C-alpha positions in Angstrom: 14.3 -97.3 63.8 13.1 -99.8 61.4 14.0 -101.6 58.7 12.6 -100.4 54.8 12.6 -102.9 52.6 13.1 -100.5 49.5 16.2 -99.1 50.9 17.9 -102.2 52.0 17.4 -103.3 48.9 19.1 -100.4 46.7 22.1 -100.5 49.6 22.4 -104.7 48.4 22.7 -103.1 45.2 24.9 -100.8 45.2 27.0 -102.6 47.4 27.3 -105.3 44.4 28.1 -102.0 42.3 30.7 -100.8 44.3 32.4 -104.3 44.4 32.2 -104.6 40.9 34.3 -101.2 40.4 37.5 -103.2 41.7 37.6 -106.0 39.1 36.5 -103.8 36.8 39.8 -101.0 37.4 41.9 -104.1 37.2 40.6 -104.1 33.6 41.2 -100.4 32.8 44.3 -100.6 34.5 45.3 -103.9 33.2 44.8 -102.8 29.6 47.5 -100.2 29.8 50.5 -102.1 30.9 52.8 -103.8 28.8 51.0 -107.5 27.9 54.4 -109.1 29.9 52.9 -107.5 33.4 49.2 -107.8 32.7 48.2 -110.7 35.1 50.1 -109.2 38.1 48.3 -105.5 37.4 44.8 -107.7 37.3 46.1 -109.1 40.4 47.0 -106.1 42.4 43.2 -104.8 42.1 41.4 -108.3 42.4 43.6 -109.3 45.5 42.4 -106.3 47.7 38.7 -107.6 47.7 40.5 -110.6 49.7 43.0 -109.1 51.8 40.5 -105.7 53.0 38.0 -108.0 53.4 39.4 -109.9 55.8 41.1 -106.6 57.7 37.5 -105.1 57.4 35.8 -107.9 59.7 38.7 -108.2 61.9 39.1 -104.6 63.0 39.2 -102.7 59.8 35.3 -101.3 60.1 36.0 -100.8 63.7 38.7 -98.4 63.8 36.6 -96.4 61.3 33.0 -96.5 62.4 33.6 -97.7 66.1 33.2 -95.6 69.4 35.2 -92.1 68.6 38.5 -91.8 70.3 39.6 -88.3 70.5 38.2 -87.5 67.0 40.9 -89.4 65.2 40.0 -93.0 65.5 37.5 -95.7 66.2 37.7 -97.8 69.1 37.7 -102.1 69.0 33.8 -102.4 70.1 33.1 -103.3 66.5 35.7 -106.0 66.1 35.0 -109.1 64.6 31.6 -107.5 63.8 30.6 -107.5 67.2 27.3 -106.0 67.3 27.2 -105.8 63.6 24.2 -107.6 62.8 20.6 -107.4 61.1 19.2 -104.6 63.1 19.6 -100.8 61.9 22.7 -98.3 63.3 22.7 -94.7 64.0 25.0 -94.6 60.2 22.0 -95.9 58.3 18.4 -96.4 60.6 16.6 -97.7 57.7 19.1 -100.7 56.5 20.6 -103.6 58.7 23.8 -102.2 60.1 25.7 -105.2 58.7 24.8 -104.3 55.2 26.1 -100.6 56.2 29.3 -102.2 57.1 29.3 -104.2 53.5 28.5 -101.1 51.6 31.6 -99.5 53.5 33.5 -102.3 53.4 33.7 -101.9 49.1 35.2 -98.5 49.4 37.9 -99.7 51.8 38.6 -102.4 48.9 38.9 -99.9 46.2 40.8 -97.2 47.9 43.9 -99.3 47.9 43.7 -100.6 44.5 43.1 -97.5 42.9 46.8 -96.8 44.4 48.5 -100.1 42.2 48.1 -97.7 39.4 51.3 -95.7 40.2 53.6 -98.8 40.6 52.6 -101.3 38.3 55.1 -103.8 36.4 57.9 -103.5 38.9 56.5 -103.7 42.6 57.5 -106.8 44.7 53.8 -108.9 45.5 54.6 -109.6 49.1 56.2 -106.2 50.0 52.8 -104.7 48.3 50.6 -107.0 50.2 52.2 -106.1 53.4 51.8 -102.6 52.3 48.2 -102.9 51.7 47.1 -104.2 54.6 49.4 -101.4 56.5 48.2 -98.7 54.6 44.7 -99.6 54.9 44.8 -99.8 58.6 47.2 -96.9 59.4 45.9 -94.1 56.7 42.6 -95.0 55.1 40.7 -95.9 58.3 41.5 -93.3 60.6 41.2 -90.8 57.7 37.6 -92.7 57.0 36.3 -91.9 60.7 37.7 -88.6 60.4 34.9 -87.7 58.1 32.0 -90.4 58.1 32.7 -91.8 61.5 30.4 -90.4 64.3 32.9 -87.7 66.3 35.5 -87.7 63.6 37.1 -84.3 63.7 36.0 -83.4 59.8 32.5 -84.3 60.0 32.7 -82.4 63.3 34.3 -79.3 61.3 31.6 -79.9 58.5 33.7 -80.9 55.6 31.5 -82.1 53.0 32.1 -85.6 51.4 29.5 -87.0 50.1 30.9 -90.5 48.3 34.4 -90.5 48.8 36.4 -87.3 46.8 38.4 -87.0 50.2 38.3 -90.6 51.9 38.9 -92.7 48.5 40.0 -90.4 45.6 42.4 -87.9 47.4 43.7 -90.3 50.4 44.8 -92.8 47.0 45.7 -90.0 44.5 48.2 -88.2 46.7 49.3 -92.1 48.5 49.7 -93.0 44.6 52.3 -89.9 43.9 54.2 -90.8 47.4 55.0 -94.7 46.3 55.6 -94.0 43.0 58.6 -91.0 44.4 59.7 -94.4 46.9 60.0 -96.7 44.2 61.6 -95.0 41.6 60.8 -95.3 37.9 60.8 -98.3 35.4 63.6 -99.5 33.8 64.0 -97.3 30.4 61.3 -95.1 31.4 61.6 -92.1 29.4 63.8 -93.4 27.0 61.9 -96.8 25.5 58.6 -96.8 24.5 55.9 -98.2 27.4 52.5 -99.1 25.9 48.8 -100.0 26.3 49.0 -104.0 25.8 44.9 -103.9 25.6 42.8 -100.7 24.9 40.1 -102.7 24.7 40.6 -104.0 28.3 40.8 -100.1 29.2 37.7 -99.2 28.0 35.3 -102.2 29.2 37.5 -101.1 32.3 36.0 -98.0 32.5 32.7 -98.6 31.2 31.8 -100.9 34.3 33.7 -98.4 36.6 30.8 -95.8 35.3 28.1 -98.1 35.5 29.5 -99.1 39.1 30.3 -95.4 40.3 25.8 -95.2 40.3 26.0 -97.9 43.5 29.1 -96.0 44.6 27.6 -92.4 44.8 23.7 -93.2 44.5 23.8 -95.7 47.2 25.9 -93.5 49.5 22.1 -91.6 49.6 21.7 -94.9 52.1 18.2 -95.0 50.7 16.2 -95.3 47.6 15.2 -91.8 47.3 14.9 -88.8 45.7 18.7 -87.7 46.8 19.9 -91.0 45.3 18.4 -90.6 42.3 19.7 -87.3 42.1 23.2 -88.3 43.1 22.6 -90.8 40.3 22.1 -88.0 37.6 25.1 -85.9 39.2 27.5 -88.6 38.5 26.7 -89.1 35.1 26.2 -85.4 34.1 30.0 -85.0 35.7 31.4 -88.1 33.8 30.0 -87.1 30.2 31.0 -83.9 30.4 34.7 -84.2 31.5 34.5 -87.2 28.3 33.6 -84.4 26.1 36.5 -82.0 27.0 39.2 -84.7 27.1 38.1 -85.9 23.8 38.3 -81.9 22.6 41.5 -81.2 24.4 43.1 -84.5 22.9 41.5 -83.4 19.1 43.3 -80.0 19.6 46.7 -82.2 20.3 45.8 -83.7 17.3 43.6 -87.2 17.1 40.7 -87.8 19.7 42.0 -90.4 21.7 39.8 -93.3 22.8 41.7 -94.0 26.1 41.7 -90.3 26.8 38.0 -90.3 26.5 37.9 -92.8 28.9 40.2 -91.1 31.4 38.3 -88.2 31.0 35.1 -89.9 31.9 36.4 -91.7 34.8 38.0 -88.0 36.3 34.5 -86.7 35.8 33.2 -89.5 38.0 36.4 -88.9 40.6 35.7 -85.0 40.3 31.3 -85.5 41.2 32.2 -87.7 44.1 32.3 -85.9 47.0 29.3 -83.4 45.5 27.1 -85.6 43.9 24.7 -85.1 47.0 25.0 -81.8 47.3 25.3 -79.6 44.0 22.7 -79.3 40.9 22.9 -80.9 37.8 24.5 -77.6 36.2 27.3 -77.8 39.1 28.1 -81.4 38.4 28.4 -80.2 34.5 30.7 -77.7 35.8 32.6 -79.9 38.1 33.0 -82.3 35.1 34.2 -80.0 32.7 36.5 -78.3 34.9 38.2 -81.4 36.0 39.0 -82.9 32.8 41.6 -80.0 32.0 42.8 -80.1 35.4 44.2 -83.9 35.3 44.7 -83.7 31.1 47.5 -80.9 32.0 49.0 -82.3 34.4 49.2 -85.5 32.9 50.9 -83.5 30.1 53.3 -81.8 32.4 54.6 -84.7 34.7 55.1 -87.2 31.5 56.6 -84.1 29.3 59.1 -83.8 31.7 59.8 -87.5 32.8 59.1 -85.7 36.3 58.0 -88.7 38.2 56.9 -92.6 36.7 53.7 -92.6 38.1 52.5 -95.1 35.8 49.2 -95.0 35.0 48.3 -91.0 36.2 46.6 -91.9 39.6 47.8 -88.7 41.2 46.5 -86.7 38.2 43.4 -88.3 38.3 42.2 -89.0 41.7 44.8 -87.0 43.2 44.1 -84.1 41.4 40.4 -84.7 40.2 39.4 -85.5 44.0 40.8 -81.9 44.9 38.8 -80.1 42.4 36.0 -82.3 43.3 36.3 -81.6 47.3 36.9 -77.8 46.5 34.0 -77.4 44.0 31.7 -79.0 46.5 32.0 -76.0 48.8 31.7 -73.6 45.9 28.4 -75.4 44.3 27.1 -77.2 47.4 23.6 -76.0 48.0 21.2 -77.1 51.0 18.1 -76.7 47.8 19.6 -80.4 47.1 20.5 -81.3 50.1 18.6 -80.0 53.4 21.1 -82.2 55.2 24.1 -80.8 53.9 25.5 -76.8 53.5 25.5 -74.1 51.0 28.8 -73.5 49.3 30.8 -69.9 48.6 28.0 -69.5 45.5 25.6 -69.9 47.7 26.3 -67.5 50.1 28.4 -69.3 52.5 32.3 -68.7 51.7 33.5 -70.6 55.3 32.3 -74.4 53.3 35.1 -73.4 51.0 37.4 -72.4 53.9 36.9 -76.0 55.7 37.0 -78.3 52.3 40.2 -76.5 51.7 42.0 -77.4 55.2 40.0 -80.5 55.3 41.5 -81.4 51.5 44.8 -80.0 53.0 45.2 -82.2 56.1 44.0 -85.4 53.9 46.6 -85.1 51.4 49.7 -84.2 53.8 48.8 -87.2 56.1 48.0 -89.3 53.1 51.5 -88.8 51.4 53.7 -88.2 54.2 52.0 -91.8 56.1 52.4 -93.1 52.6 56.3 -92.5 51.7 57.4 -93.3 55.0 55.5 -97.0 54.9 56.9 -97.2 51.8 60.0 -96.4 52.6 60.6 -98.3 55.6 59.5 -101.2 53.9 62.0 -101.0 50.9 64.5 -101.3 53.8 62.9 -104.3 55.4 61.9 -106.4 52.2 62.7 -104.3 49.0 59.7 -102.4 47.0 60.6 -103.5 44.0 62.1 -106.9 42.0 65.2 -107.0 40.4 66.2 -105.9 37.5 65.9 -109.3 35.6 62.5 -110.1 37.2 61.5 -106.5 35.7 62.9 -107.6 32.4 61.2 -111.0 32.1 57.8 -109.3 33.3 56.0 -109.4 36.5 53.6 -112.2 35.2 56.8 -115.0 34.8 58.4 -113.4 38.0 56.1 -112.9 40.4 53.1 -115.6 39.3 54.6 -117.8 36.8 51.9 -117.6 34.8 51.2 -115.9 31.3 47.9 -114.0 30.2 48.8 -114.7 26.5 49.9 -118.1 26.0 
């Protein structure tokens, strides 16, 4: 194993791009809440950079990528980044081990940040911090090991997840639904108008997410090669297709929504994530085009019936978008794109689709159940949400004693 300067440079850039996605997500979410909760919402994402960075150093990386324990968890051999140095590793033989670990850290940071869209405008900040630390330890790290860690049960099964459709989006999306059910709706939900305070922030956030996703998916090739270029192109294609389809759907229902267009693009980015390095550009086009109506009509169904106040549609966009992407990878994957992958159903291997179904089902059930249990336990011990009066005045003031707008 020898370090390649080109691969190392690309992964350095990709790590920076993926880190940028977390503040981008903060603005995407922040623009959609009321102005009295803008700072709180921005902070829910931003603080994950600090919290999970420390957790990842101390033991998170080791639980995810350490020596396998029964296919379920990594050991503590990398705790404190022991042995994680400037030499290559088996995970990425042409880049420094510490760079691979840093790149993976950016995924660990953004995943719990994604969940925050489900409970903005009412969550108690100190409880959220404890939840996020426990969730990263008990949900993200083990599932990451199952799929990407050496010896993980889903990796051994043959599950395909190029850049995190299962590890990131299914876990975050179904965890978001569980937390929203546990915390309950915002005051006045379904009875009063709850409008975005700054849609331009959301457009800016979505644009930066789109840009950062090139590092998210392209960097997952772990080399500066043709596969990275392929993943970049399929990523852009799926996002473009989903944005266009969402525009058409909203136009049919009235006017082409700007917030809808950028949301559609994000859904396309979610959907292609597991298959970016396994499917053809035409496969990516179909994956994005189908993802848009799945999420669009799921949002209409949930909001139209006030089923749950899953505030910023994390479940519909990331949970269902990621689920479709994982299943679609089992349909469209082809070894002509990536010889290290597998053929999917449409390329003569129906078993791969069944593997994708089984792995997605396991992850969504575990994510939902663990998150709901954690949220309920923390509610009993600490309380999940602020008081009615604190919610009325807004979390910027009640939780942080600051205002976004003077």
